[in-house]
VMD Tcl script that builds the backbone (N, CA, C; Angstrom):
set m [mol new atoms 129]
animate dup $m
set s [atomselect $m all]
$s set {name element resname resid chain x y z} {
  {N N MET 1 A -6.235 -3.648 -19.220}
  {CA C MET 1 A -5.596 -2.836 -20.206}
  {C C MET 1 A -5.116 -1.565 -19.527}
  {N N ILE 2 A -3.934 -1.163 -19.886}
  {CA C ILE 2 A -3.365 0.081 -19.384}
  {C C ILE 2 A -2.620 0.748 -20.533}
  {N N LYS 3 A -2.704 2.037 -20.595}
  {CA C LYS 3 A -1.976 2.786 -21.616}
  {C C LYS 3 A -0.484 2.778 -21.289}
  {N N TYR 4 A 0.338 2.715 -22.320}
  {CA C TYR 4 A 1.784 2.624 -22.166}
  {C C TYR 4 A 2.345 3.802 -21.380}
  {N N ASP 5 A 1.884 5.013 -21.649}
  {CA C ASP 5 A 2.414 6.180 -20.943}
  {C C ASP 5 A 2.073 6.155 -19.457}
  {N N LYS 6 A 0.896 5.623 -19.094}
  {CA C LYS 6 A 0.533 5.482 -17.686}
  {C C LYS 6 A 1.390 4.418 -17.007}
  {N N LEU 7 A 1.702 3.348 -17.728}
  {CA C LEU 7 A 2.558 2.304 -17.172}
  {C C LEU 7 A 3.954 2.854 -16.873}
  {N N LEU 8 A 4.471 3.677 -17.756}
  {CA C LEU 8 A 5.770 4.305 -17.509}
  {C C LEU 8 A 5.705 5.262 -16.317}
  {N N GLU 9 A 4.589 5.956 -16.189}
  {CA C GLU 9 A 4.418 6.915 -15.093}
  {C C GLU 9 A 4.390 6.224 -13.732}
  {N N TYR 10 A 3.676 5.101 -13.635}
  {CA C TYR 10 A 3.517 4.406 -12.351}
  {C C TYR 10 A 4.557 3.314 -12.115}
  {N N LYS 11 A 5.379 2.998 -13.103}
  {CA C LYS 11 A 6.507 2.055 -13.011}
  {C C LYS 11 A 6.127 0.576 -13.013}
  {N N ASN 12 A 4.921 0.200 -12.535}
  {CA C ASN 12 A 4.487 -1.199 -12.591}
  {C C ASN 12 A 2.968 -1.275 -12.521}
  {N N VAL 13 A 2.428 -2.432 -12.841}
  {CA C VAL 13 A 0.979 -2.608 -12.921}
  {C C VAL 13 A 0.330 -2.507 -11.543}
  {N N ALA 14 A 0.990 -3.010 -10.519}
  {CA C ALA 14 A 0.425 -2.948 -9.165}
  {C C ALA 14 A 0.211 -1.497 -8.724}
  {N N GLU 15 A 1.165 -0.651 -9.010}
  {CA C GLU 15 A 1.045 0.762 -8.648}
  {C C GLU 15 A -0.040 1.443 -9.491}
  {N N ALA 16 A -0.152 1.055 -10.744}
  {CA C ALA 16 A -1.196 1.605 -11.615}
  {C C ALA 16 A -2.587 1.206 -11.117}
  {N N ARG 17 A -2.707 -0.018 -10.609}
  {CA C ARG 17 A -3.997 -0.451 -10.056}
  {C C ARG 17 A -4.393 0.385 -8.844}
  {N N LYS 18 A -3.411 0.760 -8.025}
  {CA C LYS 18 A -3.694 1.602 -6.852}
  {C C LYS 18 A -4.272 2.946 -7.258}
  {N N HIS 19 A -3.857 3.446 -8.426}
  {CA C HIS 19 A -4.317 4.742 -8.909}
  {C C HIS 19 A -5.452 4.611 -9.933}
  {N N ALA 20 A -6.034 3.440 -10.033}
  {CA C ALA 20 A -7.174 3.154 -10.917}
  {C C ALA 20 A -6.880 3.470 -12.384}
  {N N ALA 21 A -5.679 3.169 -12.842}
  {CA C ALA 21 A -5.319 3.401 -14.238}
  {C C ALA 21 A -5.496 2.148 -15.094}
  {N N VAL 22 A -5.807 1.019 -14.470}
  {CA C VAL 22 A -5.999 -0.241 -15.179}
  {C C VAL 22 A -7.488 -0.421 -15.452}
  {N N GLN 23 A -7.807 -0.777 -16.696}
  {CA C GLN 23 A -9.199 -0.965 -17.094}
  {C C GLN 23 A -9.433 -2.417 -17.479}
  {N N LEU 24 A -10.583 -2.931 -17.132}
  {CA C LEU 24 A -10.979 -4.277 -17.531}
  {C C LEU 24 A -11.884 -4.149 -18.745}
  {N N GLU 25 A -11.514 -4.797 -19.830}
  {CA C GLU 25 A -12.261 -4.720 -21.080}
  {C C GLU 25 A -12.784 -6.105 -21.449}
  {N N GLY 26 A -13.803 -6.137 -22.270}
  {CA C GLY 26 A -14.389 -7.388 -22.727}
  {C C GLY 26 A -13.672 -7.952 -23.943}
  {N N LYS 27 A -14.162 -9.087 -24.416}
  {CA C LYS 27 A -13.501 -9.763 -25.531}
  {C C LYS 27 A -13.675 -9.034 -26.860}
  {N N ASN 28 A -14.584 -8.089 -26.935}
  {CA C ASN 28 A -14.810 -7.342 -28.173}
  {C C ASN 28 A -13.990 -6.058 -28.247}
  {N N TYR 29 A -13.092 -5.837 -27.286}
  {CA C TYR 29 A -12.271 -4.623 -27.266}
  {C C TYR 29 A -11.308 -4.614 -28.443}
  {N N ILE 30 A -11.208 -3.492 -29.109}
  {CA C ILE 30 A -10.272 -3.327 -30.218}
  {C C ILE 30 A -8.991 -2.728 -29.645}
  {N N VAL 31 A -7.892 -3.479 -29.754}
  {CA C VAL 31 A -6.608 -3.050 -29.214}
  {C C VAL 31 A -6.058 -1.922 -30.079}
  {N N ARG 32 A -5.632 -0.860 -29.424}
  {CA C ARG 32 A -5.101 0.309 -30.117}
  {C C ARG 32 A -3.619 0.473 -29.808}
  {N N ASP 33 A -2.953 1.279 -30.602}
  {CA C ASP 33 A -1.544 1.571 -30.404}
  {C C ASP 33 A -1.349 2.207 -29.033}
  {N N GLY 34 A -0.417 1.688 -28.255}
  {CA C GLY 34 A -0.145 2.224 -26.932}
  {C C GLY 34 A -0.828 1.472 -25.810}
  {N N ASP 35 A -1.592 0.424 -26.125}
  {CA C ASP 35 A -2.253 -0.386 -25.097}
  {C C ASP 35 A -1.335 -1.515 -24.648}
  {N N CYS 36 A -1.228 -1.719 -23.357}
  {CA C CYS 36 A -0.554 -2.886 -22.795}
  {C C CYS 36 A -1.654 -3.774 -22.236}
  {N N ILE 37 A -1.711 -5.005 -22.717}
  {CA C ILE 37 A -2.821 -5.874 -22.330}
  {C C ILE 37 A -2.311 -7.169 -21.707}
  {N N THR 38 A -3.153 -7.747 -20.883}
  {CA C THR 38 A -2.952 -9.081 -20.346}
  {C C THR 38 A -4.156 -9.907 -20.790}
  {N N VAL 39 A -3.908 -11.004 -21.459}
  {CA C VAL 39 A -4.991 -11.847 -21.959}
  {C C VAL 39 A -5.205 -12.974 -20.963}
  {N N LEU 40 A -6.416 -13.063 -20.436}
  {CA C LEU 40 A -6.776 -14.145 -19.520}
  {C C LEU 40 A -7.592 -15.176 -20.280}
  {N N PHE 41 A -7.306 -16.455 -20.042}
  {CA C PHE 41 A -8.069 -17.506 -20.715}
  {C C PHE 41 A -8.155 -18.721 -19.796}
  {N N ASN 42 A -9.084 -19.585 -20.089}
  {CA C ASN 42 A -9.320 -20.770 -19.308}
  {C C ASN 42 A -9.103 -21.997 -20.191}
  {N N VAL 43 A -8.362 -22.981 -19.711}
  {CA C VAL 43 A -8.081 -24.188 -20.498}
  {C C VAL 43 A -9.026 -25.291 -20.105}
}
mol reanalyze $m
mol bondsrecalc $m
mol representation Tube
mol addrep $m
């Protein structure tokens, strides 16, 4: 999960990861306005 304003600041997710702006959250996380998320799942 990364906040939208941080994503705009760093231009891409890879750059945000370098600056530790990306957070790993569990399945009970409540998504809030301004969150950009990637959902990982296993088939």
